[in-house]
Structures are given as structure tokens and as C-alpha cells.
C-alpha positions in Angstrom: 15.2 10.3 64.0 13.7 11.1 60.8 16.5 14.0 60.0 19.3 11.6 60.4 17.5 9.1 57.9 17.4 12.1 55.4 20.7 13.6 55.9 22.0 9.6 55.6 20.0 9.1 52.5 21.5 12.4 51.4 25.0 11.2 52.2 24.9 7.6 49.9 23.3 9.6 46.9 26.0 11.9 47.1 28.7 9.5 46.7 26.6 7.5 43.9 26.7 10.9 42.2 30.1 11.9 42.5 31.1 8.2 40.6 28.7 10.2 37.2 30.7 10.4 34.3 30.6 14.4 33.6 29.1 13.9 30.5 27.1 10.7 29.2 26.2 11.6 26.0 23.9 8.7 23.9 26.2 6.8 21.5 25.9 6.7 17.7 24.2 3.7 16.6 26.1 1.8 13.6 23.4 1.1 11.4 22.8 -2.8 10.0 23.4 -4.0 6.7 21.5 -6.1 4.5 19.1 -7.0 7.8 15.2 -6.9 8.5 13.6 -4.5 10.5 10.5 -4.5 12.0 8.7 -1.6 13.2 5.4 -1.2 15.2 3.7 2.4 14.7 0.5 3.1 17.4 -1.0 5.2 14.8 -0.1 5.9 11.0 2.1 8.9 11.4 3.8 7.9 14.6 6.7 6.0 12.6 7.6 8.7 10.5 7.8 11.1 13.3 9.6 8.9 15.5 12.4 7.3 13.4 10.8 8.0 9.6 14.8 9.5 8.7 16.2 6.1 10.2 13.9 4.0 8.1 15.4 6.1 5.4 18.9 5.6 6.5 18.2 1.7 6.7 16.3 1.3 3.5 19.4 3.0 1.8 21.7 -0.1 3.6 20.0 -2.6 1.8 17.7 -3.4 4.5 14.0 -4.8 4.3 12.0 -2.8 6.4 8.2 -3.7 7.3 6.1 -1.0 9.2 2.9 -2.4 11.0 0.3 0.1 12.0 -1.7 -1.1 15.3 -4.4 1.6 15.7 -6.7 2.5 12.6 -5.8 6.3 13.4 -9.8 7.2 13.0 -9.6 9.0 16.7 -7.6 11.9 15.9 -9.5 14.9 16.9 -12.3 16.1 15.2 -12.0 13.9 12.0 -14.2 13.7 8.9 -16.2 10.5 7.6 -13.7 8.1 6.0 -11.0 9.4 8.2 -9.6 6.2 8.5 -9.2 5.5 5.1 -7.5 8.8 4.4 -5.1 8.2 7.2 -4.3 5.0 5.6 -3.2 6.2 2.2 -1.5 9.4 4.0 0.7 6.0 5.6 1.5 4.7 1.9 2.5 7.9 1.2 5.0 8.6 3.9 6.2 5.1 4.0 6.9 5.0 -0.3 9.0 8.5 0.3 10.9 7.2 2.7 12.1 4.0 0.4 9.3 1.3 2.6 6.9 -0.6 0.3 5.9 -3.5 3.1 3.3 -2.5 5.7 0.3 -4.0 8.0 -2.9 -2.4 9.2 -4.0 -4.3 12.1 -7.1 -1.6 12.8 -7.3 -1.6 16.8 -9.3 1.1 18.0 -7.4 4.5 18.2 -7.2 6.3 21.3 -8.6 3.6 23.4 -6.2 0.2 22.9 -5.6 -2.4 25.4 -4.4 -5.4 25.0 -5.7 -8.7 24.5 -5.0 -12.2 23.3 -6.0 -12.1 19.8 -3.7 -8.9 19.1 -0.9 -10.6 21.3 -1.1 -13.7 19.2 -1.0 -11.8 16.0 2.0 -9.5 17.3 3.9 -12.5 18.2 2.9 -14.5 14.7 4.1 -11.2 12.7 7.5 -11.3 14.8 8.2 -15.1 14.2 7.3 -14.8 10.6 9.5 -11.8 9.6 12.2 -12.6 12.1 13.4 -9.1 12.3 17.2 -8.4 13.3 16.1 -5.1 15.0 12.7 -4.3 16.0 11.5 -0.6 17.0 8.7 0.5 19.8 7.0 3.3 20.5 8.2 4.3 24.1 6.8 3.2 27.2 7.3 6.5 28.6 5.5 8.4 26.3 2.3 10.9 26.6 -0.1 9.0 24.6 -1.6 5.8 26.3 -1.7 4.2 23.2 1.7 4.0 22.8 2.2 3.5 26.4 0.0 0.0 26.1 1.4 -1.1 22.8 5.1 -0.8 23.6 4.8 -2.2 27.1 2.8 -5.1 25.5 5.4 -5.6 22.9 8.1 -5.6 24.9 6.8 -8.1 27.2 6.3 -10.7 24.2 9.7 -9.8 22.9 11.2 -10.3 26.4 9.3 -13.5 26.5 10.4 -15.1 23.2 13.4 -12.5 21.8 11.7 -12.2 18.4 15.0 -9.9 17.3 18.3 -9.9 18.0 18.1 -5.8 19.2 15.3 -3.7 20.3 15.1 0.2 20.1 12.3 2.7 21.6 11.3 5.3 19.7 10.5 8.8 21.2 7.3 10.7 19.5 5.5 12.9 22.7 8.1 12.8 25.3 11.8 12.4 24.8 13.2 9.6 25.9 16.6 8.9 28.2 18.6 8.0 25.3 21.1 5.1 25.1 21.8 5.9 21.1 21.2 8.4 18.8 21.4 8.2 14.6 22.6 11.3 12.3 19.8 11.9 10.0 21.2 14.8 8.5 21.6 13.6 5.1 17.7 12.5 4.9 16.5 15.3 6.8 14.6 16.5 3.4 13.1 13.0 3.1 11.6 13.2 6.9 10.0 16.4 6.1 8.3 15.6 2.5 7.1 12.1 4.8 5.6 14.0 7.4 3.9 16.5 5.1 2.0 13.5 3.4 0.0 13.5 7.1 -2.3 16.1 5.9 -5.0 15.3 7.9 -3.2 15.2 11.8 -1.0 18.7 10.3 -4.7 19.9 10.0 -5.0 19.8 14.0 -1.5 19.7 15.0 2.0 21.6 13.6 3.9 17.9 13.4 6.2 18.6 11.3 7.7 21.6 13.1 7.7 20.0 16.4 9.1 16.7 14.9 12.2 18.5 13.1 12.8 20.9 15.9 12.8 17.4 18.0 15.2 16.3 15.7 17.8 19.3 15.9 17.7 19.3 19.2 18.6 15.7 19.4 21.6 16.8 16.9 22.8 18.6 19.4 24.8 15.0 20.2 26.2 15.2 17.1 27.2 18.8 16.2 30.9 19.5 15.9 32.4 22.7 15.1 29.3 24.7 15.6 27.6 23.0 12.3 24.2 22.2 12.9 22.7 18.5 12.3 19.5 16.2 12.6 19.6 13.2 14.9 16.6 10.7 15.9 17.2 9.0 19.7 16.7 5.6 21.1 16.5 3.6 24.4 17.9 -0.2 23.5 16.0 -2.4 25.5 18.2 -5.2 26.9 16.2 -8.7 28.3 17.7 -8.1 32.1 15.7 -7.9 34.9 17.6 -4.5 35.3 16.0 -3.4 32.2 13.1 -4.8 33.3 13.3 -2.7 36.2 14.2 0.6 34.3 10.7 -0.2 32.6 8.5 -0.3 35.8 10.1 3.2 36.8 9.3 4.9 33.4 5.6 3.5 33.6 5.6 4.5 37.4 6.4 7.9 36.4 4.1 8.3 33.6 1.3 7.2 35.9 2.5 9.7 38.5 2.6 12.6 35.8 -1.2 11.3 34.3 -2.2 11.7 38.3 -0.6 15.2 38.7 1.6 13.8 41.7 4.3 15.9 40.3 2.5 19.3 40.8 
């Protein structure tokens, strides 16, 4: 009986697979002009690593961009005394390079973020006061638990209160199942320069090469005639039960990875 069921399931999935498009590539994202863009960054540097090129292009389009740093950034490796102040200064320098002049530090604990009512009230107040057209959040499939917890909490607030017209998850430690890509080739040097301001994290890990390498990989979706390009990838969220199910599946995958269930 079990063999029959497995054979039936396999045949059913084969039929579903046969209906898929040969190569469903992410779509180029047409950037908003003159709009308001709100970005939540778990730590100082995530915003630049994940969507720094896109933010620079949005600023070139006349958009108002605000970045909210959720944690204080004090838990990234064996950091010296005064590292929180250093990372805040690095963040300001990086955002200034990208053309962003509006930022806010919430100073939640780095590495041990847990959502709580005060944070949710504060985040919702920021969203409702800023009235963004576009909202950028860290991916809930990411490998850092702060990124997962923050992305999930803010996504639920957006679902409930619809605080922005469109929401995009950006990638940092783990590639997302992208729905859209942005060609950042024209600002890739700005992104490099902005990342380089984060000297304290760069002493512990070569984020610069990793991030630019990910952008080069994502640029394959845009390459024509063999010319190399750079891109940033995003998943656009939908306020539907279907997308909520996708988020739940992504979280389950993240938990399975952590527990080693794929070994």
C-alpha cells in the first residue's frame, strides 16, 4: 500500500512539474520615482549588503529613504569596548555614501533579539508616521536568527495594518527565492565604497567580496551578450493566505536547517 501511495504522489508531482515554465526568471523591478522608502536593517551593515545599490538608485530617482537599525550591532564577534558607537558611525558614513540622510537606531540587543510589545508598538508607529510607498525587510529565510525574527515580526505588522503599498524581502546570508531583481551595475562602485565603511565587521569576515560576489551572481539574470552585470534580488510579499503559507514554509525550512534535519 505504501509503495502504491508513493507512486501515486510521484506521478501527481510529475504532472505538476510538467506544467512549469522552462526557466521562470525574476522580473526586473521598475523603481519608484519620488516615493517614500522605509528600510528595516537588523544590524548596521545589513541594509548596505542587502539592498545598498537599490537604495542609491532610489535616491537618484528622487525618493525619500529612511533606514531603521533595529539592534545596536554590539554582538558581532569579539568586538572592542565602544563598538556600538563605532558601528553607528560606520552606518552613518555608509548611508551618506549611498545618498541616504535619514536613519534611526532602536538599540535592541544584537544576537538575541526577541520581539516584544514595546518594539512592535515602536515599529508600527514608525511605519504609520513615515507612510512609505515601499517597505524593505530582511528575509525570514536568512541564517541569522535576528534577521528571521525581525523580518517575521515586521511582516506580520505589515499584513495586519498594510503600512506600505509594496513590501520586499532582501537577502543577506541566504539567497531568497527571488521574484524581482534590480540592475545595480551603475552604482556597484558606490556599494563597494559603502560596504568599506564597515571596517569593524570587515575585520571579522570578508563581507565585501561575499556581497559583491552575490550581486555578480544575481547579475546573471540580466546579462546579455556575455556582458557582466550586477544585481540585487528581492521577494515581493503579498497580503494573501497563499503568501502567508510560503512564509510559513520558509520558516519551517530554516528550523529544519538549524536542527540538521537535512543531514
